[in-house]
PQR file of N, CA, C, O and H, with PARSE charges and radii, in Angstrom:
ATOM      1  N   MET A   1     126.925 114.251  88.096 -0.4000 1.5000
ATOM      2  CA  MET A   1     127.721 115.430  87.844 -0.0000 2.0000
ATOM      3  C   MET A   1     127.907 115.664  86.352  0.5500 1.7000
ATOM      4  O   MET A   1     127.845 116.801  85.883 -0.5500 1.4000
ATOM      5  N   ASN A   2     128.137 114.581  85.606 -0.4000 1.5000
ATOM      6  CA  ASN A   2     128.346 114.707  84.169 -0.0000 2.0000
ATOM      7  C   ASN A   2     127.080 115.217  83.480  0.5500 1.7000
ATOM      8  O   ASN A   2     127.147 116.029  82.558 -0.5500 1.4000
ATOM      9  H   ASN A   2     128.188 113.658  85.987  0.4000 1.0000
ATOM     10  N   ARG A   3     125.934 114.732  83.937 -0.4000 1.5000
ATOM     11  CA  ARG A   3     124.669 115.167  83.342 -0.0000 2.0000
ATOM     12  C   ARG A   3     124.420 116.648  83.624  0.5500 1.7000
ATOM     13  O   ARG A   3     123.954 117.380  82.751 -0.5500 1.4000
ATOM     14  H   ARG A   3     125.879 114.072  84.687  0.4000 1.0000
ATOM     15  N   LEU A   4     124.727 117.078  84.825 -0.4000 1.5000
ATOM     16  CA  LEU A   4     124.569 118.489  85.186 -0.0000 2.0000
ATOM     17  C   LEU A   4     125.497 119.369  84.359  0.5500 1.7000
ATOM     18  O   LEU A   4     125.108 120.449  83.915 -0.5500 1.4000
ATOM     19  H   LEU A   4     125.106 116.484  85.534  0.4000 1.0000
ATOM     20  N   LYS A   5     126.719 118.902  84.157 -0.4000 1.5000
ATOM     21  CA  LYS A   5     127.682 119.648  83.342 -0.0000 2.0000
ATOM     22  C   LYS A   5     127.170 119.809  81.915  0.5500 1.7000
ATOM     23  O   LYS A   5     127.270 120.891  81.336 -0.5500 1.4000
ATOM     24  H   LYS A   5     127.034 118.024  84.518  0.4000 1.0000
ATOM     25  N   ASN A   6     126.625 118.744  81.350 -0.4000 1.5000
ATOM     26  CA  ASN A   6     126.091 118.816  79.992 -0.0000 2.0000
ATOM     27  C   ASN A   6     124.895 119.754  79.902  0.5500 1.7000
ATOM     28  O   ASN A   6     124.756 120.487  78.923 -0.5500 1.4000
ATOM     29  H   ASN A   6     126.543 117.865  81.820  0.4000 1.0000
ATOM     30  N   ILE A   7     124.037 119.741  80.905 -0.4000 1.5000
ATOM     31  CA  ILE A   7     122.877 120.633  80.892 -0.0000 2.0000
ATOM     32  C   ILE A   7     123.326 122.084  80.941  0.5500 1.7000
ATOM     33  O   ILE A   7     122.784 122.930  80.230 -0.5500 1.4000
ATOM     34  H   ILE A   7     124.149 119.146  81.701  0.4000 1.0000
ATOM     35  N   VAL A   8     124.314 122.374  81.776 -0.4000 1.5000
ATOM     36  CA  VAL A   8     124.796 123.750  81.882 -0.0000 2.0000
ATOM     37  C   VAL A   8     125.467 124.199  80.591  0.5500 1.7000
ATOM     38  O   VAL A   8     125.220 125.309  80.120 -0.5500 1.4000
ATOM     39  H   VAL A   8     124.754 121.687  82.354  0.4000 1.0000
ATOM     40  N   ILE A   9     126.318 123.345  80.012 -0.4000 1.5000
ATOM     41  CA  ILE A   9     127.070 123.732  78.816 -0.0000 2.0000
ATOM     42  C   ILE A   9     126.179 123.862  77.592  0.5500 1.7000
ATOM     43  O   ILE A   9     126.324 124.813  76.824 -0.5500 1.4000
ATOM     44  H   ILE A   9     126.519 122.443  80.395  0.4000 1.0000
ATOM     45  N   TYR A  10     125.269 122.935  77.397 -0.4000 1.5000
ATOM     46  CA  TYR A  10     124.524 122.893  76.147 -0.0000 2.0000
ATOM     47  C   TYR A  10     123.161 123.576  76.188  0.5500 1.7000
ATOM     48  O   TYR A  10     122.604 123.867  75.130 -0.5500 1.4000
ATOM     49  H   TYR A  10     125.151 122.162  78.021  0.4000 1.0000
ATOM     50  N   PHE A  11     122.605 123.841  77.359 -0.4000 1.5000
ATOM     51  CA  PHE A  11     121.267 124.427  77.410 -0.0000 2.0000
ATOM     52  C   PHE A  11     121.196 125.741  78.180  0.5500 1.7000
ATOM     53  O   PHE A  11     120.729 126.747  77.646 -0.5500 1.4000
ATOM     54  H   PHE A  11     123.057 123.604  78.219  0.4000 1.0000
ATOM     55  N   ILE A  12     121.648 125.742  79.414 -0.4000 1.5000
ATOM     56  CA  ILE A  12     121.462 126.920  80.267 -0.0000 2.0000
ATOM     57  C   ILE A  12     122.328 128.085  79.807  0.5500 1.7000
ATOM     58  O   ILE A  12     121.833 129.202  79.656 -0.5500 1.4000
ATOM     59  H   ILE A  12     122.028 124.925  79.848  0.4000 1.0000
ATOM     60  N   PHE A  13     123.606 127.840  79.584 -0.4000 1.5000
ATOM     61  CA  PHE A  13     124.501 128.935  79.202 -0.0000 2.0000
ATOM     62  C   PHE A  13     124.131 129.531  77.851  0.5500 1.7000
ATOM     63  O   PHE A  13     124.088 130.756  77.739 -0.5500 1.4000
ATOM     64  H   PHE A  13     124.009 126.933  79.707  0.4000 1.0000
ATOM     65  N   PRO A  14     123.859 128.729  76.810 -0.5600 1.5000
ATOM     66  CA  PRO A  14     123.429 129.339  75.541  0.2800 2.0000
ATOM     67  C   PRO A  14     122.096 130.080  75.665  0.5500 1.7000
ATOM     68  O   PRO A  14     121.907 131.115  75.026 -0.5500 1.4000
ATOM     69  N   ALA A  15     121.175 129.567  76.476 -0.4000 1.5000
ATOM     70  CA  ALA A  15     119.911 130.277  76.678 -0.0000 2.0000
ATOM     71  C   ALA A  15     120.156 131.620  77.356  0.5500 1.7000
ATOM     72  O   ALA A  15     119.527 132.618  77.005 -0.5500 1.4000
ATOM     73  H   ALA A  15     121.329 128.726  76.996  0.4000 1.0000
ATOM     74  N   LEU A  16     121.055 131.647  78.311 -0.4000 1.5000
ATOM     75  CA  LEU A  16     121.415 132.898  78.972 -0.0000 2.0000
ATOM     76  C   LEU A  16     122.022 133.883  77.974  0.5500 1.7000
ATOM     77  O   LEU A  16     121.720 135.075  78.016 -0.5500 1.4000
ATOM     78  H   LEU A  16     121.566 130.836  78.595  0.4000 1.0000
ATOM     79  N   LEU A  17     122.868 133.393  77.086 -0.4000 1.5000
ATOM     80  CA  LEU A  17     123.457 134.253  76.067 -0.0000 2.0000
ATOM     81  C   LEU A  17     122.392 134.831  75.137  0.5500 1.7000
ATOM     82  O   LEU A  17     122.469 135.999  74.755 -0.5500 1.4000
ATOM     83  H   LEU A  17     123.113 132.424  77.052  0.4000 1.0000
ATOM     84  N   LEU A  18     121.410 134.024  74.775 -0.4000 1.5000
ATOM     85  CA  LEU A  18     120.322 134.524  73.927 -0.0000 2.0000
ATOM     86  C   LEU A  18     119.505 135.599  74.626  0.5500 1.7000
ATOM     87  O   LEU A  18     119.159 136.615  74.023 -0.5500 1.4000
ATOM     88  H   LEU A  18     121.348 133.076  75.086  0.4000 1.0000
ATOM     89  N   VAL A  19     119.203 135.380  75.878 -0.4000 1.5000
ATOM     90  CA  VAL A  19     118.421 136.368  76.628 -0.0000 2.0000
ATOM     91  C   VAL A  19     119.188 137.682  76.727  0.5500 1.7000
ATOM     92  O   VAL A  19     118.612 138.754  76.545 -0.5500 1.4000
ATOM     93  H   VAL A  19     119.484 134.555  76.369  0.4000 1.0000
ATOM     94  N   ILE A  20     120.471 137.603  77.011 -0.4000 1.5000
ATOM     95  CA  ILE A  20     121.268 138.823  77.124 -0.0000 2.0000
ATOM     96  C   ILE A  20     121.408 139.509  75.771  0.5500 1.7000
ATOM     97  O   ILE A  20     121.408 140.738  75.705 -0.5500 1.4000
ATOM     98  H   ILE A  20     120.940 136.732  77.159  0.4000 1.0000
ATOM     99  N   SER A  21     121.527 138.739  74.689 -0.4000 1.5000
ATOM    100  CA  SER A  21     121.654 139.357  73.363 -0.0000 2.0000
ATOM    101  C   SER A  21     120.366 140.072  72.961  0.5500 1.7000
ATOM    102  O   SER A  21     120.423 141.122  72.320 -0.5500 1.4000
ATOM    103  H   SER A  21     121.526 137.741  74.742  0.4000 1.0000
ATOM    104  N   PHE A  22     119.202 139.520  73.326 -0.4000 1.5000
ATOM    105  CA  PHE A  22     117.944 140.187  73.000 -0.0000 2.0000
ATOM    106  C   PHE A  22     117.677 141.385  73.898  0.5500 1.7000
ATOM    107  O   PHE A  22     116.915 142.279  73.532 -0.5500 1.4000
ATOM    108  H   PHE A  22     119.156 138.667  73.846  0.4000 1.0000
ATOM    109  N   SER A  23     118.295 141.405  75.061 -0.4000 1.5000
ATOM    110  CA  SER A  23     118.094 142.554  75.943 -0.0000 2.0000
ATOM    111  C   SER A  23     118.936 143.751  75.504  0.5500 1.7000
ATOM    112  O   SER A  23     118.665 144.880  75.914 -0.5500 1.4000
ATOM    113  H   SER A  23     118.914 140.678  75.358  0.4000 1.0000
ATOM    114  N   GLY A  24     119.944 143.518  74.683 -0.4000 1.5000
ATOM    115  CA  GLY A  24     120.745 144.606  74.143 -0.0000 2.0000
ATOM    116  C   GLY A  24     121.927 144.997  75.004  0.5500 1.7000
ATOM    117  O   GLY A  24     122.543 146.035  74.760 -0.5500 1.4000
ATOM    118  H   GLY A  24     120.164 142.601  74.350  0.4000 1.0000
ATOM    119  N   ASN A  25     122.255 144.215  75.985 -0.4000 1.5000
ATOM    120  CA  ASN A  25     123.382 144.522  76.864 -0.0000 2.0000
ATOM    121  C   ASN A  25     124.651 143.887  76.282  0.5500 1.7000
ATOM    122  O   ASN A  25     125.070 142.814  76.716 -0.5500 1.4000
ATOM    123  H   ASN A  25     121.754 143.373  76.184  0.4000 1.0000
ATOM    124  N   TYR A  26     125.252 144.557  75.304 -0.4000 1.5000
ATOM    125  CA  TYR A  26     126.364 143.976  74.565 -0.0000 2.0000
ATOM    126  C   TYR A  26     127.690 144.035  75.319  0.5500 1.7000
ATOM    127  O   TYR A  26     128.610 143.277  75.010 -0.5500 1.4000
ATOM    128  H   TYR A  26     124.911 145.428  74.952  0.4000 1.0000
ATOM    129  N   LEU A  27     127.797 144.922  76.300 -0.4000 1.5000
ATOM    130  CA  LEU A  27     129.032 144.974  77.085 -0.0000 2.0000
ATOM    131  C   LEU A  27     129.190 143.743  77.962  0.5500 1.7000
ATOM    132  O   LEU A  27     130.311 143.363  78.301 -0.5500 1.4000
ATOM    133  H   LEU A  27     127.050 145.537  76.551  0.4000 1.0000
ATOM    134  N   VAL A  28     128.099 143.125  78.326 -0.4000 1.5000
ATOM    135  CA  VAL A  28     128.134 141.897  79.116 -0.0000 2.0000
ATOM    136  C   VAL A  28     128.191 140.683  78.191  0.5500 1.7000
ATOM    137  O   VAL A  28     128.769 139.655  78.545 -0.5500 1.4000
ATOM    138  H   VAL A  28     127.188 143.433  78.051  0.4000 1.0000
ATOM    139  N   LEU A  29     127.598 140.800  77.023 -0.4000 1.5000
ATOM    140  CA  LEU A  29     127.481 139.669  76.101 -0.0000 2.0000
ATOM    141  C   LEU A  29     128.834 139.190  75.580  0.5500 1.7000
ATOM    142  O   LEU A  29     129.085 137.986  75.540 -0.5500 1.4000
ATOM    143  H   LEU A  29     127.128 141.634  76.735  0.4000 1.0000
ATOM    144  N   ILE A  30     129.693 140.097  75.187 -0.4000 1.5000
ATOM    145  CA  ILE A  30     130.974 139.711  74.583 -0.0000 2.0000
ATOM    146  C   ILE A  30     131.855 138.933  75.566  0.5500 1.7000
ATOM    147  O   ILE A  30     132.369 137.879  75.193 -0.5500 1.4000
ATOM    148  H   ILE A  30     129.489 141.076  75.219  0.4000 1.0000
ATOM    149  N   PRO A  31     132.053 139.402  76.799 -0.5600 1.5000
ATOM    150  CA  PRO A  31     132.843 138.576  77.733  0.2800 2.0000
ATOM    151  C   PRO A  31     132.184 137.234  78.052  0.5500 1.7000
ATOM    152  O   PRO A  31     132.882 136.246  78.281 -0.5500 1.4000
ATOM    153  N   LEU A  32     130.851 137.185  78.070 -0.4000 1.5000
ATOM    154  CA  LEU A  32     130.177 135.907  78.335 -0.0000 2.0000
ATOM    155  C   LEU A  32     130.364 134.926  77.183  0.5500 1.7000
ATOM    156  O   LEU A  32     130.485 133.723  77.413 -0.5500 1.4000
ATOM    157  H   LEU A  32     130.284 137.988  77.884  0.4000 1.0000
ATOM    158  N   ILE A  33     130.390 135.415  75.959 -0.4000 1.5000
ATOM    159  CA  ILE A  33     130.639 134.529  74.815 -0.0000 2.0000
ATOM    160  C   ILE A  33     132.054 133.967  74.894  0.5500 1.7000
ATOM    161  O   ILE A  33     132.270 132.779  74.659 -0.5500 1.4000
ATOM    162  H   ILE A  33     130.292 136.393  75.772  0.4000 1.0000
ATOM    163  N   ILE A  34     133.001 134.815  75.221 -0.4000 1.5000
ATOM    164  CA  ILE A  34     134.387 134.351  75.366 -0.0000 2.0000
ATOM    165  C   ILE A  34     134.483 133.329  76.506  0.5500 1.7000
ATOM    166  O   ILE A  34     135.145 132.301  76.366 -0.5500 1.4000
ATOM    167  H   ILE A  34     132.825 135.780  75.412  0.4000 1.0000
ATOM    168  N   LEU A  35     133.829 133.611  77.619 -0.4000 1.5000
ATOM    169  CA  LEU A  35     133.818 132.671  78.742 -0.0000 2.0000
ATOM    170  C   LEU A  35     133.186 131.345  78.350  0.5500 1.7000
ATOM    171  O   LEU A  35     133.667 130.288  78.760 -0.5500 1.4000
ATOM    172  H   LEU A  35     133.291 134.446  77.733  0.4000 1.0000
ATOM    173  N   TYR A  36     132.112 131.383  77.559 -0.4000 1.5000
ATOM    174  CA  TYR A  36     131.457 130.152  77.119 -0.0000 2.0000
ATOM    175  C   TYR A  36     132.409 129.297  76.291  0.5500 1.7000
ATOM    176  O   TYR A  36     132.484 128.086  76.503 -0.5500 1.4000
ATOM    177  H   TYR A  36     131.722 132.241  77.226  0.4000 1.0000
ATOM    178  N   PHE A  37     133.135 129.898  75.355 -0.4000 1.5000
ATOM    179  CA  PHE A  37     134.051 129.122  74.535 -0.0000 2.0000
ATOM    180  C   PHE A  37     135.212 128.560  75.353  0.5500 1.7000
ATOM    181  O   PHE A  37     135.681 127.456  75.079 -0.5500 1.4000
ATOM    182  H   PHE A  37     133.074 130.881  75.183  0.4000 1.0000
ATOM    183  N   VAL A  38     135.674 129.298  76.342 -0.4000 1.5000
ATOM    184  CA  VAL A  38     136.745 128.791  77.205 -0.0000 2.0000
ATOM    185  C   VAL A  38     136.246 127.600  78.027  0.5500 1.7000
ATOM    186  O   VAL A  38     136.927 126.578  78.112 -0.5500 1.4000
ATOM    187  H   VAL A  38     135.293 130.195  76.565  0.4000 1.0000
ATOM    188  N   VAL A  39     135.074 127.727  78.624 -0.4000 1.5000
ATOM    189  CA  VAL A  39     134.514 126.637  79.436 -0.0000 2.0000
ATOM    190  C   VAL A  39     134.229 125.416  78.564  0.5500 1.7000
ATOM    191  O   VAL A  39     134.509 124.288  78.968 -0.5500 1.4000
ATOM    192  H   VAL A  39     134.521 128.557  78.555  0.4000 1.0000
ATOM    193  N   PHE A  40     133.677 125.633  77.378 -0.4000 1.5000
ATOM    194  CA  PHE A  40     133.385 124.536  76.459 -0.0000 2.0000
ATOM    195  C   PHE A  40     134.670 123.806  76.068  0.5500 1.7000
ATOM    196  O   PHE A  40     134.698 122.576  76.025 -0.5500 1.4000
ATOM    197  H   PHE A  40     133.450 126.550  77.050  0.4000 1.0000
ATOM    198  N   THR A  41     135.725 124.556  75.784 -0.4000 1.5000
ATOM    199  CA  THR A  41     136.996 123.950  75.400 -0.0000 2.0000
ATOM    200  C   THR A  41     137.609 123.164  76.559  0.5500 1.7000
ATOM    201  O   THR A  41     138.165 122.086  76.350 -0.5500 1.4000
ATOM    202  H   THR A  41     135.703 125.556  75.819  0.4000 1.0000
ATOM    203  N   VAL A  42     137.512 123.687  77.758 -0.4000 1.5000
ATOM    204  CA  VAL A  42     138.068 122.984  78.915 -0.0000 2.0000
ATOM    205  C   VAL A  42     137.343 121.655  79.136  0.5500 1.7000
ATOM    206  O   VAL A  42     137.977 120.633  79.397 -0.5500 1.4000
ATOM    207  H   VAL A  42     137.061 124.563  77.928  0.4000 1.0000
ATOM    208  N   PHE A  43     136.015 121.673  79.031 -0.4000 1.5000
ATOM    209  CA  PHE A  43     135.263 120.437  79.258 -0.0000 2.0000
ATOM    210  C   PHE A  43     135.403 119.447  78.107  0.5500 1.7000
ATOM    211  O   PHE A  43     135.224 118.246  78.310 -0.5500 1.4000
ATOM    212  H   PHE A  43     135.499 122.503  78.820  0.4000 1.0000
ATOM    213  N   GLN A  44     135.715 119.917  76.915 -0.4000 1.5000
ATOM    214  CA  GLN A  44     135.858 119.039  75.760 -0.0000 2.0000
ATOM    215  C   GLN A  44     137.325 118.776  75.408  0.5500 1.7000
ATOM    216  O   GLN A  44     137.615 118.266  74.326 -0.5500 1.4000
ATOM    217  H   GLN A  44     135.860 120.892  76.750  0.4000 1.0000
ATOM    218  N   TYR A  45     138.241 119.116  76.300 -0.4000 1.5000
ATOM    219  CA  TYR A  45     139.672 118.998  76.032 -0.0000 2.0000
ATOM    220  C   TYR A  45     140.082 117.566  75.700  0.5500 1.7000
ATOM    221  O   TYR A  45     140.894 117.342  74.802 -0.5500 1.4000
ATOM    222  H   TYR A  45     138.004 119.530  77.179  0.4000 1.0000
ATOM    223  N   GLU A  46     139.526 116.602  76.418 -0.4000 1.5000
ATOM    224  CA  GLU A  46     139.863 115.201  76.183 -0.0000 2.0000
ATOM    225  C   GLU A  46     139.456 114.770  74.771  0.5500 1.7000
ATOM    226  O   GLU A  46     140.205 114.064  74.097 -0.5500 1.4000
ATOM    227  H   GLU A  46     138.866 116.783  77.147  0.4000 1.0000
ATOM    228  N   ASN A  47     138.287 115.188  74.332 -0.4000 1.5000
ATOM    229  CA  ASN A  47     137.840 114.837  72.982 -0.0000 2.0000
ATOM    230  C   ASN A  47     138.684 115.526  71.916  0.5500 1.7000
ATOM    231  O   ASN A  47     138.941 114.943  70.863 -0.5500 1.4000
ATOM    232  H   ASN A  47     137.678 115.762  74.879  0.4000 1.0000
ATOM    233  N   ILE A  48     139.113 116.742  72.170 -0.4000 1.5000
ATOM    234  CA  ILE A  48     139.975 117.451  71.224 -0.0000 2.0000
ATOM    235  C   ILE A  48     141.299 116.714  71.075  0.5500 1.7000
ATOM    236  O   ILE A  48     141.811 116.577  69.964 -0.5500 1.4000
ATOM    237  H   ILE A  48     138.904 117.216  73.025  0.4000 1.0000
ATOM    238  N   LEU A  49     141.853 116.242  72.180 -0.4000 1.5000
ATOM    239  CA  LEU A  49     143.109 115.490  72.110 -0.0000 2.0000
ATOM    240  C   LEU A  49     142.938 114.173  71.363  0.5500 1.7000
ATOM    241  O   LEU A  49     143.834 113.761  70.628 -0.5500 1.4000
ATOM    242  H   LEU A  49     141.437 116.354  73.082  0.4000 1.0000
ATOM    243  N   LYS A  50     141.798 113.508  71.542 -0.4000 1.5000
ATOM    244  CA  LYS A  50     141.535 112.261  70.809 -0.0000 2.0000
ATOM    245  C   LYS A  50     141.473 112.516  69.303  0.5500 1.7000
ATOM    246  O   LYS A  50     141.979 111.714  68.518 -0.5500 1.4000
ATOM    247  H   LYS A  50     141.069 113.843  72.139  0.4000 1.0000
ATOM    248  N   ILE A  51     140.870 113.603  68.906 -0.4000 1.5000
ATOM    249  CA  ILE A  51     140.786 113.954  67.480 -0.0000 2.0000
ATOM    250  C   ILE A  51     142.182 114.213  66.917  0.5500 1.7000
ATOM    251  O   ILE A  51     142.516 113.743  65.830 -0.5500 1.4000
ATOM    252  H   ILE A  51     140.460 114.255  69.544  0.4000 1.0000
ATOM    253  N   LEU A  52     142.993 114.963  67.663 -0.4000 1.5000
ATOM    254  CA  LEU A  52     144.347 115.252  67.196 -0.0000 2.0000
ATOM    255  C   LEU A  52     145.197 113.982  67.130  0.5500 1.7000
ATOM    256  O   LEU A  52     145.983 113.823  66.197 -0.5500 1.4000
ATOM    257  H   LEU A  52     142.721 115.345  68.546  0.4000 1.0000
ATOM    258  N   ALA A  53     145.056 113.086  68.088 -0.4000 1.5000
ATOM    259  CA  ALA A  53     145.811 111.828  68.071 -0.0000 2.0000
ATOM    260  C   ALA A  53     145.372 110.957  66.898  0.5500 1.7000
ATOM    261  O   ALA A  53     146.208 110.325  66.251 -0.5500 1.4000
ATOM    262  H   ALA A  53     144.417 113.215  68.846  0.4000 1.0000
ATOM    263  N   GLY A  54     144.087 110.918  66.620 -0.4000 1.5000
ATOM    264  CA  GLY A  54     143.600 110.143  65.479 -0.0000 2.0000
ATOM    265  C   GLY A  54     144.100 110.697  64.160  0.5500 1.7000
ATOM    266  O   GLY A  54     144.416 109.943  63.240 -0.5500 1.4000
ATOM    267  H   GLY A  54     143.408 111.431  67.145  0.4000 1.0000
ATOM    268  N   TYR A  55     144.169 112.002  64.070 -0.4000 1.5000
ATOM    269  CA  TYR A  55     144.688 112.634  62.854 -0.0000 2.0000
ATOM    270  C   TYR A  55     146.148 112.270  62.629  0.5500 1.7000
ATOM    271  O   TYR A  55     146.547 111.960  61.506 -0.5500 1.4000
ATOM    272  H   TYR A  55     143.912 112.615  64.817  0.4000 1.0000
ATOM    273  N   GLN A  56     146.946 112.306  63.692 -0.4000 1.5000
ATOM    274  CA  GLN A  56     148.367 111.968  63.556 -0.0000 2.0000
ATOM    275  C   GLN A  56     148.557 110.480  63.273  0.5500 1.7000
ATOM    276  O   GLN A  56     149.489 110.096  62.567 -0.5500 1.4000
ATOM    277  H   GLN A  56     146.622 112.558  64.604  0.4000 1.0000
ATOM    278  N   THR A  57     147.681 109.647  63.819 -0.4000 1.5000
ATOM    279  CA  THR A  57     147.768 108.215  63.552 -0.0000 2.0000
ATOM    280  C   THR A  57     147.493 107.925  62.080  0.5500 1.7000
ATOM    281  O   THR A  57     148.177 107.104  61.470 -0.5500 1.4000
ATOM    282  H   THR A  57     146.924 109.959  64.392  0.4000 1.0000
ATOM    283  N   LYS A  58     146.506 108.588  61.515 -0.4000 1.5000
ATOM    284  CA  LYS A  58     146.185 108.380  60.103 -0.0000 2.0000
ATOM    285  C   LYS A  58     147.281 108.912  59.187  0.5500 1.7000
ATOM    286  O   LYS A  58     147.423 108.445  58.057 -0.5500 1.4000
ATOM    287  H   LYS A  58     145.950 109.255  62.010  0.4000 1.0000
ATOM    288  N   ARG A  59     148.041 109.865  59.654 -0.4000 1.5000
ATOM    289  CA  ARG A  59     149.154 110.398  58.861 -0.0000 2.0000
ATOM    290  C   ARG A  59     150.435 109.593  59.083  0.5500 1.7000
ATOM    291  O   ARG A  59     151.503 109.980  58.611 -0.5500 1.4000
ATOM    292  H   ARG A  59     147.925 110.245  60.573  0.4000 1.0000
ATOM    293  N   ASN A  60     150.328 108.482  59.797 -0.4000 1.5000
ATOM    294  CA  ASN A  60     151.460 107.580  60.058 -0.0000 2.0000
ATOM    295  C   ASN A  60     152.538 108.237  60.923  0.5500 1.7000
ATOM    296  O   ASN A  60     153.730 108.062  60.670 -0.5500 1.4000
ATOM    297  H   ASN A  60     149.460 108.167  60.181  0.4000 1.0000
ATOM    298  N   ASN A  61     152.124 108.983  61.931 -0.4000 1.5000
ATOM    299  CA  ASN A  61     153.039 109.590  62.885 -0.0000 2.0000
ATOM    300  C   ASN A  61     152.696 109.099  64.289  0.5500 1.7000
ATOM    301  O   ASN A  61     152.118 109.850  65.075 -0.5500 1.4000
ATOM    302  H   ASN A  61     151.156 109.125  62.136  0.4000 1.0000
ATOM    303  N   PRO A  62     153.038 107.861  64.616 -0.5600 1.5000
ATOM    304  CA  PRO A  62     152.649 107.355  65.938  0.2800 2.0000
ATOM    305  C   PRO A  62     153.352 108.082  67.082  0.5500 1.7000
ATOM    306  O   PRO A  62     152.798 108.164  68.178 -0.5500 1.4000
ATOM    307  N   GLY A  63     154.541 108.606  66.861 -0.4000 1.5000
ATOM    308  CA  GLY A  63     155.227 109.345  67.927 -0.0000 2.0000
ATOM    309  C   GLY A  63     154.487 110.615  68.289  0.5500 1.7000
ATOM    310  O   GLY A  63     154.340 110.938  69.468 -0.5500 1.4000
ATOM    311  H   GLY A  63     154.991 108.539  65.971  0.4000 1.0000
ATOM    312  N   LYS A  64     154.016 111.344  67.277 -0.4000 1.5000
ATOM    313  CA  LYS A  64     153.260 112.563  67.539 -0.0000 2.0000
ATOM    314  C   LYS A  64     151.888 112.239  68.113  0.5500 1.7000
ATOM    315  O   LYS A  64     151.351 113.000  68.918 -0.5500 1.4000
ATOM    316  H   LYS A  64     154.135 111.082  66.320  0.4000 1.0000
ATOM    317  N   ALA A  65     151.326 111.115  67.702 -0.4000 1.5000
ATOM    318  CA  ALA A  65     150.003 110.735  68.221 -0.0000 2.0000
ATOM    319  C   ALA A  65     150.064 110.404  69.700  0.5500 1.7000
ATOM    320  O   ALA A  65     149.114 110.674  70.436 -0.5500 1.4000
ATOM    321  H   ALA A  65     151.763 110.497  67.048  0.4000 1.0000
ATOM    322  N   LEU A  66     151.172 109.822  70.145 -0.4000 1.5000
ATOM    323  CA  LEU A  66     151.298 109.472  71.574 -0.0000 2.0000
ATOM    324  C   LEU A  66     151.418 110.705  72.450  0.5500 1.7000
ATOM    325  O   LEU A  66     151.116 110.638  73.641 -0.5500 1.4000
ATOM    326  H   LEU A  66     151.944 109.603  69.547  0.4000 1.0000
ATOM    327  N   ARG A  67     151.848 111.825  71.898 -0.4000 1.5000
ATOM    328  CA  ARG A  67     151.926 113.055  72.687 -0.0000 2.0000
ATOM    329  C   ARG A  67     150.552 113.542  73.117  0.5500 1.7000
ATOM    330  O   ARG A  67     150.419 114.206  74.145 -0.5500 1.4000
ATOM    331  H   ARG A  67     152.093 111.879  70.930  0.4000 1.0000
ATOM    332  N   PHE A  68     149.539 113.217  72.342 -0.4000 1.5000
ATOM    333  CA  PHE A  68     148.190 113.693  72.628 -0.0000 2.0000
ATOM    334  C   PHE A  68     147.420 112.766  73.556  0.5500 1.7000
ATOM    335  O   PHE A  68     146.353 113.126  74.054 -0.5500 1.4000
ATOM    336  H   PHE A  68     149.646 112.678  71.507  0.4000 1.0000
ATOM    337  N   ILE A  69     147.955 111.578  73.788 -0.4000 1.5000
ATOM    338  CA  ILE A  69     147.216 110.620  74.624 -0.0000 2.0000
ATOM    339  C   ILE A  69     147.564 110.793  76.076  0.5500 1.7000
ATOM    340  O   ILE A  69     147.039 110.074  76.926 -0.5500 1.4000
ATOM    341  H   ILE A  69     148.822 111.286  73.384  0.4000 1.0000
TER
END
């Protein structure tokens, strides 16, 4: 499942966006770009929280860092 998710996020969806952008259908392209960023953020949410926790840890704020874990 994880491998399929990565293939869809990193290869199929961007390829679809390129095909639609070259076809000139911009009314469909803009919502698809927004959808891509939302889906990408949802699937990478755990990594985003790890980055934020590491940043707070380096700033010597362990209480704020624990909020992200």
